[in-house]
C-alpha positions as a printed NumPy array, in Angstrom:
array([[  6.748, -49.632, -13.209],
       [ 10.088, -50.483, -11.561],
       [ 12.021, -48.939, -14.445],
       [  9.903, -45.801, -14.172],
       [ 10.539, -45.637, -10.452],
       [ 14.301, -46.037, -10.973],
       [ 14.232, -43.315, -13.619],
       [ 12.508, -40.941, -11.201],
       [ 15.053, -41.756,  -8.484],
       [ 17.892, -41.122, -10.917],
       [ 16.393, -37.73 , -11.867],
       [ 16.133, -36.787,  -8.212],
       [ 19.757, -37.73 ,  -7.604],
       [ 20.859, -35.642, -10.598],
       [ 18.913, -32.622,  -9.328],
       [ 20.476, -32.995,  -5.879],
       [ 23.917, -33.103,  -7.434],
       [ 23.18 , -29.96 ,  -9.416],
       [ 22.045, -28.197,  -6.223],
       [ 25.16 , -29.31 ,  -4.342],
       [ 27.588, -28.14 ,  -7.022],
       [ 27.323, -24.43 ,  -6.196],
       [ 27.826, -25.279,  -2.524],
       [ 30.99 , -27.202,  -3.379],
       [ 32.209, -24.321,  -5.499],
       [ 31.588, -21.895,  -2.663],
       [ 33.413, -24.222,  -0.279],
       [ 36.374, -24.362,  -2.593],
       [ 36.443, -20.616,  -2.936],
       [ 36.523, -19.985,   0.83 ],
       [ 40.252, -20.755,   1.315],
       [ 41.03 , -18.337,  -1.493],
       [ 38.897, -15.701,   0.188],
       [ 40.613, -16.332,   3.491],
       [ 43.989, -15.953,   1.808],
       [ 42.87 , -12.687,   0.242],
       [ 41.525, -11.529,   3.57 ],
       [ 44.785, -12.396,   5.342],
       [ 46.735, -10.48 ,   2.717],
       [ 44.591,  -7.409,   3.398],
       [ 44.86 ,  -7.619,   7.202],
       [ 47.752,  -5.202,   7.453],
       [ 45.94 ,  -2.624,   5.375],
       [ 42.728,  -3.11 ,   7.382],
       [ 44.567,  -2.722,  10.675],
       [ 46.236,   0.436,   9.515],
       [ 43.014,   2.032,   8.392],
       [ 40.69 ,   0.544,  11.031],
       [ 41.226,   3.279,  13.576],
       [ 40.565,   6.011,  11.038],
       [ 37.431,   4.226,   9.792],
       [ 36.072,   3.792,  13.333],
       [ 36.676,   7.456,  14.028],
       [ 34.908,   8.467,  10.819],
       [ 32.011,   6.118,  11.578],
       [ 31.573,   7.52 ,  15.073],
       [ 31.643,  11.063,  13.733],
       [ 29.153,  10.338,  10.961],
       [ 26.789,   8.157,  12.995],
       [ 25.07 ,  10.977,  14.824],
       [ 24.372,  13.205,  11.773],
       [ 23.194,  10.178,   9.786],
       [ 20.863,   9.129,  12.566],
       [ 19.462,  12.639,  12.868],
       [ 18.957,  12.795,   9.116],
       [ 17.158,   9.443,   9.147],
       [ 14.892,  10.585,  11.991],
       [ 14.145,  13.834,  10.176],
       [ 13.318,  11.933,   7.006],
       [ 11.095,   9.547,   8.99 ],
       [  9.256,  12.486,  10.578],
       [  8.687,  14.124,   7.179],
       [  7.562,  10.825,   5.683],
       [  5.044,  10.302,   8.486],
       [  3.66 ,  13.824,   8.057],
       [  3.29 ,  13.336,   4.291],
       [  1.543,  10.002,   4.821],
       [ -0.889,  11.594,   7.264],
       [ -1.626,  14.456,   4.885],
       [ -2.304,  11.941,   2.108],
       [ -4.701,  10.065,   4.362],
       [ -8.052,  11.49 ,   3.238],
       [ -9.992,  10.432,   6.319],
       [ -7.397,  11.811,   8.75 ],
       [ -7.136,  15.051,   6.775],
       [-10.93 ,  15.345,   6.876],
       [-10.935,  14.963,  10.655],
       [ -8.099,  17.487,  10.945],
       [ -9.914,  20.106,   8.843],
       [-13.182,  19.635,  10.711],
       [-11.425,  19.858,  14.07 ],
       [ -9.592,  23.06 ,  13.115],
       [-12.805,  24.772,  11.995],
       [-14.711,  23.571,  15.04 ],
       [-11.967,  24.678,  17.472],
       [-11.84 ,  28.095,  15.84 ],
       [-15.552,  28.409,  16.556],
       [-15.102,  27.181,  20.134],
       [-12.5  ,  29.83 ,  20.924],
       [-14.627,  32.497,  19.269],
       [-17.592,  31.293,  21.305],
       [-15.644,  31.438,  24.577],
       [-15.342,  35.22 ,  24.15 ],
       [-18.538,  36.168,  22.317],
       [-20.899,  33.914,  24.298],
       [-19.476,  35.081,  27.638],
       [-19.837,  38.691,  26.495],
       [-23.435,  38.026,  25.5  ],
       [-24.231,  36.427,  28.87 ],
       [-22.741,  39.339,  30.769],
       [-24.569,  41.927,  28.661],
       [-27.842,  40.045,  29.085],
       [-27.647,  39.467,  32.842],
       [-24.918,  41.787,  34.151],
       [-24.277,  39.136,  36.804],
       [-20.834,  37.679,  37.483],
       [-22.433,  35.092,  39.771],
       [-24.621,  33.838,  36.91 ],
       [-21.581,  33.495,  34.688],
       [-19.9  ,  31.375,  37.357],
       [-23.044,  29.275,  37.734],
       [-23.207,  28.666,  33.992],
       [-19.567,  27.577,  34.057],
       [-20.45 ,  25.012,  36.726],
       [-23.502,  23.797,  34.804],
       [-21.309,  23.385,  31.736],
       [-19.301,  20.697,  33.555],
       [-22.309,  18.702,  34.791],
       [-23.146,  16.749,  31.6  ],
       [-19.557,  15.532,  31.311],
       [-19.677,  14.282,  34.887],
       [-23.164,  12.766,  34.728],
       [-23.482,  11.713,  31.086],
       [-19.84 ,  10.795,  30.41 ],
       [-19.909,   7.102,  31.43 ],
       [-23.234,   6.552,  29.628],
       [-21.934,   8.348,  26.539],
       [-18.97 ,   5.977,  26.42 ],
       [-21.282,   2.976,  26.032],
       [-23.048,   4.638,  23.112],
       [-19.738,   5.505,  21.45 ],
       [-18.735,   1.843,  21.634],
       [-21.965,   0.824,  19.913],
       [-22.787,   3.599,  17.468],
       [-20.685,   4.512,  14.409],
       [-18.361,   7.456,  15.068],
       [-19.322,   9.403,  11.967],
       [-23.036,   9.964,  12.814],
       [-22.108,  10.925,  16.388],
       [-19.654,  13.592,  15.216],
       [-21.873,  14.919,  12.42 ],
       [-25.05 ,  15.089,  14.521],
       [-23.154,  16.679,  17.425],
       [-21.818,  19.428,  15.16 ],
       [-25.214,  20.08 ,  13.605],
       [-26.978,  20.2  ,  16.991],
       [-24.379,  22.516,  18.518],
       [-24.422,  24.772,  15.481],
       [-28.231,  24.974,  15.59 ],
       [-28.294,  25.757,  19.318],
       [-25.737,  28.546,  18.961],
       [-27.655,  29.975,  15.979],
       [-30.938,  30.006,  17.946],
       [-29.227,  31.719,  20.878],
       [-27.835,  34.42 ,  18.574],
       [-31.231,  35.063,  16.942],
       [-33.015,  35.214,  20.307],
       [-30.422,  37.688,  21.579],
       [-30.756,  39.808,  18.417],
       [-34.561,  39.955,  18.727],
       [-34.458,  40.632,  22.47 ],
       [-36.209,  37.374,  23.441],
       [-33.248,  35.602,  25.049],
       [-33.895,  34.842,  28.724],
       [-31.584,  33.557,  31.441],
       [-33.24 ,  30.123,  31.527],
       [-32.491,  29.739,  27.814],
       [-28.795,  29.985,  28.618],
       [-28.943,  27.041,  31.027],
       [-30.861,  24.886,  28.537],
       [-28.476,  25.715,  25.701],
       [-25.426,  25.104,  27.912],
       [-26.669,  21.652,  28.962],
       [-27.401,  20.666,  25.338],
       [-23.994,  21.887,  24.179],
       [-22.137,  20.063,  26.947],
       [-24.079,  16.851,  26.386],
       [-23.142,  16.846,  22.714],
       [-19.528,  17.492,  23.67 ],
       [-19.6  ,  14.553,  26.095],
       [-20.523,  12.372,  23.11 ],
       [-18.247,  13.798,  20.418],
       [-15.001,  13.964,  22.437],
       [-14.705,  10.175,  23.029],
       [-16.035,   9.56 ,  19.51 ],
       [-13.208,  11.636,  18.024],
       [-10.549,  10.   ,  20.199],
       [-11.715,   6.484,  19.29 ],
       [-11.931,   7.379,  15.598],
       [ -8.226,   8.235,  15.187],
       [ -6.964,   4.618,  15.642],
       [ -9.381,   3.552,  12.891],
       [ -7.962,   6.107,  10.447],
       [ -4.192,   5.74 ,  10.889],
       [ -1.778,   2.845,  11.57 ],
       [ -0.703,   2.316,  15.186],
       [  2.873,   3.409,  14.451],
       [  1.546,   6.813,  13.322],
       [ -0.8  ,   7.359,  16.279],
       [  1.57 ,   9.578,  18.261],
       [  2.186,  11.879,  15.284],
       [ -1.508,  11.886,  14.353],
       [ -2.584,  12.878,  17.881],
       [  0.138,  15.488,  18.158],
       [ -0.512,  17.186,  14.819],
       [ -4.275,  17.187,  15.459],
       [ -3.753,  18.8  ,  18.855],
       [ -1.287,  21.347,  17.444],
       [ -3.614,  22.33 ,  14.603],
       [ -6.433,  22.762,  17.124],
       [ -4.224,  25.008,  19.262],
       [ -3.432,  27.181,  16.254],
       [ -7.145,  27.428,  15.449],
       [ -7.943,  28.394,  19.042],
       [ -5.246,  31.055,  18.956],
       [ -6.712,  32.422,  15.73 ],
       [-10.224,  32.397,  17.16 ],
       [ -9.173,  34.288,  20.273],
       [ -7.405,  36.876,  18.139],
       [-10.359,  37.256,  15.783],
       [-13.032,  37.408,  18.514],
       [-12.463,  41.027,  19.451],
       [-12.327,  42.176,  15.823],
       [-15.509,  40.275,  14.888],
       [-17.423,  41.557,  17.913],
       [-16.321,  45.134,  17.138],
       [-17.269,  44.933,  13.444],
       [-20.252,  42.521,  13.366],
       [-21.527,  42.811,  16.912],
       [-22.127,  39.98 ,  19.369],
       [-24.883,  38.456,  17.226],
       [-22.705,  38.366,  14.122],
       [-19.778,  36.813,  15.979],
       [-21.981,  34.097,  17.498],
       [-23.583,  33.374,  14.109],
       [-20.104,  32.819,  12.662],
       [-19.492,  30.39 ,  15.513],
       [-22.665,  28.479,  14.57 ],
       [-21.546,  28.346,  10.924],
       [-18.21 ,  26.788,  11.933],
       [-20.088,  23.893,  13.55 ],
       [-22.261,  23.414,  10.47 ],
       [-19.252,  23.528,   8.13 ],
       [-17.391,  21.045,  10.332],
       [-20.382,  18.694,  10.232],
       [-20.619,  18.907,   6.441],
       [-16.898,  18.179,   6.044],
       [-17.239,  15.06 ,   8.203],
       [-20.448,  14.003,   6.45 ],
       [-18.92 ,  13.981,   2.974],
       [-15.256,  13.437,   3.826],
       [-15.353,  10.359,   6.045],
       [-15.954,   7.216,   4.012],
       [-15.767,   3.45 ,   4.57 ],
       [-16.11 ,   3.59 ,   8.33 ],
       [-15.758,   0.15 ,  10.006],
       [-18.766,  -1.339,  11.789],
       [-18.796,  -1.502,  15.591],
       [-18.418,  -5.051,  16.957],
       [-21.252,  -4.675,  19.488],
       [-23.67 ,  -2.67 ,  17.336],
       [-25.892,  -5.696,  16.588],
       [-26.468,  -6.589,  20.248],
       [-29.709,  -5.459,  21.826],
       [-29.077,  -2.728,  24.406],
       [-31.236,  -3.364,  27.455],
       [-30.9  ,  -1.362,  30.689],
       [-29.142,  -4.319,  32.312],
       [-26.761,  -4.694,  29.372],
       [-26.126,  -0.935,  29.466],
       [-25.047,  -1.071,  33.111],
       [-22.914,  -4.15 ,  32.485],
       [-21.084,  -2.441,  29.622],
       [-20.504,   0.663,  31.723],
       [-19.135,  -1.484,  34.551],
       [-16.787,  -3.237,  32.113],
       [-15.035,   0.063,  31.458],
       [-14.317,   0.69 ,  35.152],
       [-13.191,  -2.907,  35.715],
       [-10.868,  -2.841,  32.71 ],
       [ -9.149,   0.35 ,  33.9  ],
       [ -8.818,  -0.979,  37.44 ],
       [ -7.226,  -4.255,  36.322],
       [ -4.848,  -2.779,  33.763],
       [ -1.945,  -1.371,  35.795],
       [ -0.533,   0.705,  32.951],
       [ -3.804,   2.382,  31.979],
       [ -4.835,   2.824,  35.612],
       [ -1.571,   4.648,  36.329],
       [ -2.001,   6.8  ,  33.204],
       [ -5.599,   7.822,  33.959],
       [ -5.027,   8.529,  37.651],
       [ -1.852,  10.489,  36.945],
       [ -3.571,  12.604,  34.283],
       [ -6.462,  13.41 ,  36.623],
       [ -4.076,  14.284,  39.465],
       [ -2.004,  16.585,  37.238],
       [ -5.169,  18.364,  36.121],
       [ -6.008,  18.882,  39.794],
       [ -2.53 ,  20.248,  40.567],
       [ -2.592,  22.689,  37.647],
       [ -5.936,  24.234,  38.659],
       [ -4.366,  26.769,  41.074],
       [ -2.092,  27.968,  38.268],
       [ -5.056,  28.523,  35.923],
       [ -7.171,  30.184,  38.617],
       [ -4.565,  32.375,  40.304],
       [ -2.432,  33.415,  37.325],
       [ -4.258,  36.777,  36.945],
       [ -3.738,  37.546,  40.645],
       [ -0.07 ,  36.534,  40.401],
       [  0.419,  38.815,  37.4  ],
       [ -1.272,  41.807,  38.994],
       [ -0.249,  41.62 ,  42.658],
       [  3.157,  39.931,  42.607],
       [  4.683,  40.704,  39.202],
       [  3.022,  44.121,  38.906],
       [  2.566,  43.451,  35.192],
       [ -1.222,  43.795,  34.937],
       [ -3.261,  42.558,  31.959],
       [ -0.323,  42.948,  29.561],
       [  1.821,  40.585,  31.609],
       [ -1.021,  38.083,  31.79 ],
       [ -1.339,  38.273,  28.011],
       [  2.4  ,  37.639,  27.535],
       [  2.361,  34.609,  29.848],
       [ -0.765,  33.141,  28.252],
       [  0.714,  33.689,  24.805],
       [  3.975,  31.983,  25.856],
       [  1.99 ,  28.982,  27.087],
       [  0.131,  28.695,  23.796],
       [  3.228,  29.152,  21.619],
       [  5.06 ,  26.596,  23.731],
       [  2.251,  24.073,  23.267],
       [  2.339,  24.577,  19.496],
       [  6.12 ,  24.1  ,  19.273],
       [  6.018,  21.123,  21.618],
       [  3.254,  19.535,  19.582],
       [  5.223,  19.912,  16.358],
       [  8.3  ,  18.362,  17.974],
       [  6.354,  15.376,  19.312],
       [  4.794,  14.799,  15.904],
       [  8.193,  14.84 ,  14.174],
       [ 10.513,  13.248,  16.751],
       [  8.388,  11.759,  19.53 ],
       [  8.365,   8.237,  18.087],
       [ 12.061,   7.892,  19.036],
       [ 11.071,   7.49 ,  22.694],
       [  8.655,   5.34 ,  24.655],
       [  5.344,   6.903,  25.636],
       [  6.121,   6.302,  29.303],
       [  9.473,   8.115,  29.083],
       [  7.923,  11.092,  27.276],
       [  5.09 ,  11.428,  29.78 ],
       [  7.263,  11.204,  32.897],
       [  9.919,  13.584,  31.533],
       [  7.325,  16.126,  30.426],
       [  5.515,  16.011,  33.772],
       [  8.792,  16.513,  35.621],
       [  9.476,  19.591,  33.466],
       [  5.975,  20.946,  34.094],
       [  6.37 ,  20.495,  37.854],
       [  9.826,  22.07 ,  37.932],
       [  8.697,  25.102,  35.913],
       [  5.564,  25.364,  38.061],
       [  7.7  ,  25.645,  41.201],
       [ 10.34 ,  27.907,  39.634],
       [  7.607,  30.176,  38.256],
       [  6.761,  31.299,  41.774],
       [ 10.395,  32.256,  42.443],
       [ 10.33 ,  34.918,  39.718],
       [  8.894,  37.357,  42.265],
       [ 12.37 ,  37.721,  43.83 ],
       [ 13.767,  39.084,  40.56 ],
       [ 13.843,  42.846,  39.784],
       [ 10.861,  44.437,  38.052],
       [ 10.868,  43.717,  34.334],
       [ 13.246,  40.788,  34.725],
       [ 10.649,  38.935,  36.796],
       [  8.166,  39.098,  33.941],
       [ 10.768,  37.751,  31.491],
       [ 11.456,  34.849,  33.844],
       [  7.746,  34.146,  34.248],
       [  7.191,  34.197,  30.479],
       [ 10.134,  31.805,  29.987],
       [  8.742,  29.412,  32.607],
       [  5.314,  29.522,  30.956],
       [  6.886,  28.771,  27.579],
       [  8.658,  25.662,  28.897],
       [  5.492,  24.549,  30.681],
       [  3.497,  24.992,  27.503],
       [  6.076,  23.103,  25.441],
       [  5.963,  20.228,  27.949],
       [  2.176,  19.847,  27.914],
       [  1.905,  18.141,  24.479],
       [  4.969,  16.052,  25.374],
       [  2.748,  14.515,  28.043],
       [ -0.785,  14.745,  26.619],
       [ -0.17 ,  13.299,  23.138],
       [  1.774,  10.222,  24.347],
       [ -0.845,   9.71 ,  27.054],
       [ -3.648,   9.643,  24.509],
       [ -1.593,   7.39 ,  22.248],
       [ -0.971,   5.037,  25.163],
       [ -4.702,   4.752,  25.84 ],
       [ -5.468,   4.15 ,  22.171],
       [ -2.765,   1.512,  21.726],
       [ -3.425,  -0.467,  24.91 ],
       [ -7.231,  -0.384,  24.934],
       [ -9.249,  -2.943,  22.919],
       [-11.361,  -1.315,  20.232],
       [-14.654,  -2.663,  21.615],
       [-14.184,  -0.859,  24.949],
       [-12.262,   2.263,  23.899],
       [-15.273,   4.613,  23.934],
       [-15.931,   3.883,  27.605],
       [-12.284,   4.383,  28.529],
       [-12.085,   7.723,  26.694],
       [-15.341,   8.898,  28.263],
       [-14.108,   7.891,  31.72 ],
       [-10.876,   9.768,  31.127],
       [-12.765,  12.873,  30.008],
       [-15.071,  12.644,  33.029],
       [-12.182,  12.427,  35.517],
       [-10.321,  15.303,  33.892],
       [-13.452,  17.431,  34.001],
       [-14.178,  16.49 ,  37.63 ],
       [-10.744,  17.674,  38.746],
       [-11.466,  21.245,  37.628],
       [-14.182,  22.111,  40.207],
       [-12.462,  20.015,  42.895],
       [ -9.206,  21.833,  42.232],
       [-11.07 ,  25.146,  42.227],
       [-12.602,  24.491,  45.65 ],
       [ -9.224,  23.352,  46.973],
       [ -7.586,  26.508,  45.645],
       [-10.271,  28.759,  47.127],
       [ -9.804,  27.227,  50.581],
       [ -6.027,  26.937,  50.627],
       [ -5.343,  30.37 ,  49.113],
       [ -6.76 ,  31.939,  52.283],
       [ -4.036,  30.437,  54.486],
       [ -1.138,  29.899,  52.038],
       [  0.467,  32.525,  49.824],
       [  0.166,  32.123,  46.058],
       [  3.928,  31.525,  45.504],
       [  3.997,  28.89 ,  48.257],
       [  0.941,  27.196,  46.753],
       [  2.63 ,  27.1  ,  43.331],
       [  5.781,  25.55 ,  44.852],
       [  3.766,  22.895,  46.682],
       [  1.764,  21.974,  43.601],
       [  4.866,  21.967,  41.395],
       [  6.664,  19.556,  43.71 ],
       [  3.581,  17.329,  43.788],
       [  3.63 ,  17.199,  39.974],
       [  7.329,  16.21 ,  40.034],
       [  6.525,  13.481,  42.569],
       [  3.668,  12.242,  40.375],
       [  6.056,  12.095,  37.399],
       [  8.539,   9.989,  39.384],
       [  5.832,   7.591,  40.601],
       [  4.409,   7.228,  37.097],
       [  7.841,   6.427,  35.668],
       [  8.467,   3.861,  38.394],
       [  5.146,   2.1  ,  37.777],
       [  5.363,   2.142,  33.98 ],
       [  9.088,   1.687,  33.35 ],
       [  8.612,  -1.95 ,  32.394],
       [  6.093,  -1.107,  29.658]])
């Protein structure tokens, strides 16, 4: 036994020696290397300045090339992601139908009732489910699988729109039908919006969230632009009923794409728990408490709601500004609206390709500052000569539009990255509810203040408030 033990010790010593030999060799080589290095010092010194200059000149192009390659790689990875591509296709088709519906449905309501007041009332009713159902919908999104929520919502909305079109075609559509259909549509939207936002982090890696949100938003904008352009042609060729039926088919197609395209969806962590009324209220309260205690998310949500409030006068009074102050009429309004949309598309593409270079907080604050500055400068275009003033207004709208996705996509990414999965549905629903609530509040504020303050002055005030909000947001979130 002793001899065996000695033999084992001897083998270990031999192995250690073998391992140490290369180290000794390397140690012996080092003086030689140092000598070689010292012999090359003169040459290195003579060429060092030229090399540093070349490196500094090449660094920027190389970095830009690397960023461009990274952006292309991310886009290719997203397009190869079957589940994300499915969601993208369904969203594009659905948004095309939404924009088509915004024209055709409004035209149908006006032809049926001939009442502008009723159209305004329907617009108000459309916002109610988001305000009343939103927090409750968030609890359900956190418990139910996203796929059934999205599929059922599309099928229900498509069916409701189809029924409305058939009733209008047969002459049986009544005003009370419109209110019922509007409430059903808005309730389904209150469910599917947070479901879609919470689904994206399950489909793509966190490092691709900003690009995924940006490209999804950009594709939706393009679809909306196409729907608005096609609405007039479809109504002229197929009539109101035909245009609305096409809208219903887009919902059904979107639902079918999601039904067969989304696979292997993860289970919700709280789906097995029994949902009692008390548990329901507790879960809803958890969402409010989480937002209140998280300084970063609280700042993001409050800032987003405030910006939506500040931008309401611009959305409401833009037609009056175009007609009365720029003297450009409907054509000028069309140019400015088009510049906003094109700007949002270009800004969305840029964020998807290059936005990951910057922090979400820096992107949001910079974009909001740009929006506020353009908002204020927009009002100053009235001092320019006729024709030039419209060009200035269109340019300001373009920059504003380009800045919107620079703020909205990072904001959504921030919420998705910093919110635990088990509570994300409630946070997204709360965000949607606050954004929706700011629209009527901002509208009432605009109606009251526009009687005592001129439109340009109101735009300057609101623009400066947006800039101030951007500075406060940056100050509160700079550490994150």
